[in-house]
N, C-alpha and C positions, 0 to 999 in steps of 0.2 A: 504493500500500500504506500501511496505517497504520504509523507509525514506532514504533521501539522505546520512545520516551518514553511513548507511549500504553499499551504493554503494562505498563510500570512503574506507570502511573497506576491500574491496577485495584487496586493494593494499598491505595489510599485508600478503597475501597468495603468495607463490612463483610464479613469473610471468616470461614471456619470456624476456631474455636479447637481446641486439643487436646481439650478437654472435649466440644465439639460432635462431633468425630469419634468419640470414645468412645461417645457417645449413639447415633450413627448405627450403630455396630456392635452395639448392644443389640437384644434381642428386644423387640417391642412388641405388646401385645394391645389392640385397640381394639374396644369393644362399643358397640352403639347400638340404639335402638328399631327402626331400619330400616337395611338395607344395600341400596343400589342397585348391582347388579353391573355394569351398563352397558347391555346390550341391553334395549330396552323389554320390559316384562313379567317380567324376571328380578329379583325383589325378595325379600329375605329379612327377615322381621319377627323382631325379637329376635335380631339377627345379630351376627357378629364377624368381624374381620379380624386375622390374625396376620402380623406383619412381622418378618423376620430381616435385620438390616442394611438394605440398600437394596432388598430383594426381598420380595414377598408370598409367604408359604408356605402359607397356608390361608385360605379364606373359606367361611362357612356359618352354620348356626344356632349360637347361643351355646353351647348344650349340647354341641355336637360340637367346637367350636374351642377353648373355654377349657381343656379338659384337655390340649391339645397345647402350651400355654404353659409355659415353664420357670418355676421359682420366682423367678428374678431378672428376669423380664420386666417392663417398664414397662407399667402398666395404665392405660388411659383409658376411662371410661365416659360415654356420652352418652344418658342414659335417655329424653330427649325429643327426641333428634336423629336425624340421618341421615348415614351415611357413603356416599360415592360417589367415582367416579374423578375425578382432577384434570381440570379443564376445559381445552379446547384452543381457542386463538385462532389461526385458520389464516391470518390476513392482518394483519400489523402492520408498522410502519416505526419501529424504535427510533431511527433517526437523526433523525426529526422530533420536535418537542416539543409538537405539538397546538395551537400558537399560530397566529395569523393571519400571523405572520412566519416560519413554519416553514422555508420554502425559504431565505430570506436567512440564517436562523440556521445552517443546515447549511453554506451556502457560506462564511460568515464564520468558522465554528468551526475551530480547529486540531485536529489529530488527537487530542491528549490530551483536550481538552474534549469533543470529539464522543464519544469512547469512554466517558468518565465519565458523560456524560448518558445514553448508551444503557444503561449498567449500572444506573443509578438507575431508569430507566423500566422495564427488565426486572424489577426487584425490585418495582415497583408492581404490575405484572401478576401476579407470583407471590403477593403478599399478597391479591390479589382472587380467589384460587383457581385461577388459570390456571397450570398446571404445564408446558404445552407450547405453544410459539409457532412460527409460521413467519414469519420476517422476509423480506419480499419486495422488498428494495431498499435499499442503503446505499452509502456511498462507501468505496472501497478495501477492501471485504470486512471492514469493522470487526466485523460481527456474527459472522463466523467466528472472529475473535480472542476475542470475548466468549464465544461458545459453548465454545471450548476452555478458557478460564479457568474457566467454570462446571463443565465436566466434570472438570477437574483438582481441583476443590474449593477453588479460590482465592477464590471469592466465591459468595454466594447467587445463584440465578437459576433460571428455568425451563429446561427442555430447549429448545434453540434449533435450528431448521432454517433455515439461512441461504442467501440467494440471491446476495448480493454485488451488483455493479452491474448493473441490468437492461439487457438488450439493447434499444436504441432507435435511431431514425434520427438523423442529425446535427441537433442543436438540437431533437430530438423530446422527447416526454414524459419528464421526469426525466433529461434529458441531463447535468445537473450531477453525477450520481453517477459518470459516467465510462464508461458502457457504449455509447457511440455506435458505430454500424457502418453502412457504406454499401455495399450489394451483398452477394451471397451469400458471396463469399470472406471479406470482412471479418466477416460474421455468424458464419461457421464459426470464424474465428480468435478472435472474442470469446467464443464458447461454450467453446472449448478453454481460453482464458485463465481464464475463471471456474472451470472444472473444476480447473485447476492451483492456483487460490487455495484450493481445498478446500471449495467450496460444496456444499450438499445438494440444491439445486434450481436450475434455470435459469428466470429470469424474463424474459419478453419483452413489450414494450409493443406489442401487436398493433394498438391504436387510439390515437388522441390522448387527451389528458387536460386538464381545465380548469385544473389547478394550474400548468401550464407555459405561459406566454403564447405562446412561440414554436412550440409543437407544433401539429399539425393539430387540427381540432375533435374533440370526443369521439366523434362518430359516424363519423369518417373513419378508414380503415385506414392504418397506417404501413408495413406490409409486405404483400407479395403472398402468396398461398397457397404458392407455390414457396419463397419466402424463409422462411416459417414452417416449411415442411417441412425446410429446411436446419437450422433450430434444433433440431427434434425429432430429426432424424437424428444430428446431432453430439452432442446430449445423450445419446441412446441409446448411442452408442459409449462414452461416459463413465459409463454406468449411472445417469444422472440423469433425474428427471422434469422436466416443463416446466409452469410456471404462466403463463398468458397473460392479461395485462390487456386486456380487450376490452369496451368499451361499445357499439360499433357492431355492428349485425346482420351486416354484411358481414364485419367482423373476426371475429365469433364463428363464422360459417360457415367462414372460412378456417382458424381455429384448430382447428375440429372436423375439417376435411379433413386438416389436417397431423398430427392425432393427439396433441394436447397432453393433459396429465394433468388439469389443472384450469383452469377459466375464471373469472377474477376480475371481479367487478362484474356482468358478464353482464346489461347493461341493455337490450339490444335497441333501440338508437337507430338511426333513419334520418335522412336529410337532411330536417329539418323536422318530424320526428315520431317515432313508434315503429313498429317493423317486426318484430313477433313472427313467427317462422317455425316452424310446427309440425314441418315435416320435419327442420329442423336440430336442434330440441330433441329430437325422437325419436331422431335419430342420436346425439346426445350420450348419451342414456340407453342406447342399444344398445352404444355403445363404452365405457361406464363412465366417461365424463368428468364430473367433479364440478363443481358451480357454487358459488362462494363470493360471497354477495351483498354483503358488506362494509357492513352496516348499523351505524351508530354507536350508542353507548350512549344518547345523547339523540336517538333516532330520531324522536320526536314533534316536536321542534324542527326537525329536518332536513326533515320532511315539510311543516311550516308554511312554511319558507323557500322551498321549491320550488313551492308552490301546489297546489291540489286536483287539477287535471288530471294533472300529472306525478306527484303523490303516488299517485293511483289506479293508474297504470301501475306505478310502482316497487314498490308493495306487492303488487299482484295478479299480477305476473309470477312471484313466488315460488310462489304457489299453482298457477299455470298450469304452470310447469316441473315441480313436484311431481306434478301430475296426469298429466303425460306421462312420468313415470318418471325424471326427472333427479334424481340424488342431490345434496342440498343439504348444504353444510358451513358452519360458523360462523366468521366473522371480522369485524373491525370497522374495518380500515384505521387502527388506532390510530396516532396521531402526526400524521396530516394535520389541518388546522385543524378544531377543534371535535370531534375524536374522541380522547378521552382514554384513559389507560391503566388507570383504576381501575374502570370500570363495565361490564365484560364481561357479568356476569349481567343487567344492565338491557337490554343489546342483545338478549338472547334473548327479551325481551318482545314483540318484533315478531311472532314466530312464534305466540305465544299469541294476540295480537290477530287474527291471520289464522285462528285456529281449530285450529292444530296441537295435538295432545295433548301434555301436559307431559312424559310419559315419552318420547315421540318427540323432543321438543326436547332433553332431556338426552342421549338417544342420539346426536343430531346433533352435540352439543357434546363428545362423548366418542368413542364407538365409530366413528361414520361419519367424523368428522374424522380420527381416527387411521388409518383405512383409506386415506383420500385422501392422507394425508401419508406413507404407507408405513411407519408405526411401530406398526401394530396388534399386532405380536408382543410389544411392550413396554409400551404405554400404552393408555389409553382404556377399560380394563376392570379390575375387581377379580377377579383369578384367580391361583392359584398359579403362580409363575414370572414374573409381570409385575413391572415396577418399582413400588416403593412410592410412587407419586404419587397422593395422595388428599386429600380434604377431609371434614371433619365440619361440619355446619351445624345450627343450632337450628331444629327443626321438620321438616316433610316437604315437599320441593320438588315432589313429585307433587301435593300438595294446594295448595301456594302456592309458585309459582316464586320469589317474593321471599325465600324461605328461603335461597337461594343467597347473598344478601347478609348473612346472619347467620352468619358463619363462626366456628367454635370452634377449628378445627384445620386446618392445611395441612401436609401432608408432601410433600417433594420428594426423591425418591431416599431415602426413609426419614428424612430430616432435617426436624425440626420448624422451621417458618418463623415468626419473630416477626411478629405481626399488627399491632403498633403502630409 
């Protein structure tokens, strides 16, 4: 567990002042040339969003919404801009610092430094327009502590869904986070322990990973289908979804059989090559299992590093899964080496490169990801009753996806986030 000294340390991170909280309780009227509600095709030109405290109360044409605002409402107009839901990064690791020494830095950090670093990285994501994140692995459930501090209003941060220590085999992928388990009974105890820590999702390392030298190869399975089923069964008892790290085709097949909620990376590796399995992907689609590809913001550099043959597979597996009906969600693996916390909009460019419609890409980064993470009733859309997580950008991201990097306003729970 993260010690009490770490909990005290979050006071060193910028927190909400009394004035901030007063502003949060205000009514806010935001008008713009365009409002993207969330689902592809739902667009309001010359639109408006009315916010009361931390909740959206009205969305629609300017002429209909403006009369609903009180005299004291704070008014913001973006005559050449677009308002859209806050973005969702479905796969991050706040404990990592994106450096080449990310693992050693986690192992060497004390609890206080680890938590402070995570708080700062969460705020970088927030300033980039990401208002919801799913943290898929840390030490001692530090992200749970950070989540709770944000929800109490003790500091700025995105909505955090935390996994705590991932379930892995002894000395397996990311063993240093503390989630090692050997055999079905230990696996079940580990899942129960994570649930007791207050996690929002169970993360299991179904295959090996290249970041951990002692783990099996990326293509090799770490757990049997029966052991993965033990994870999903125990998680279901606690009312929790399961995210499975799976590069290998066999691990993907086992995760689908076990009934996980999302498959992370979903690379379809085999021993010595690639092993795309249409029948498994179709079953993913039929069962409503989402795939998170975890492409980094500097995805072009990543593809150059792995070479043209691997790059061809890594890229076009996304289109292949999409054509078979697998729902794709957006995540960057932020924190692992060379995947930073500031460039989430750039990471979406990989889908444009593959020919995805821009409205569909925005839908994936909002509506679809919210559904996959189980928070679609609160975030991912601009609708009355939803949380006031939104951003305004200069220009129209449907015409130019790069507009997502020209942010004029970010609201998280109705609170305006400083962008500098």
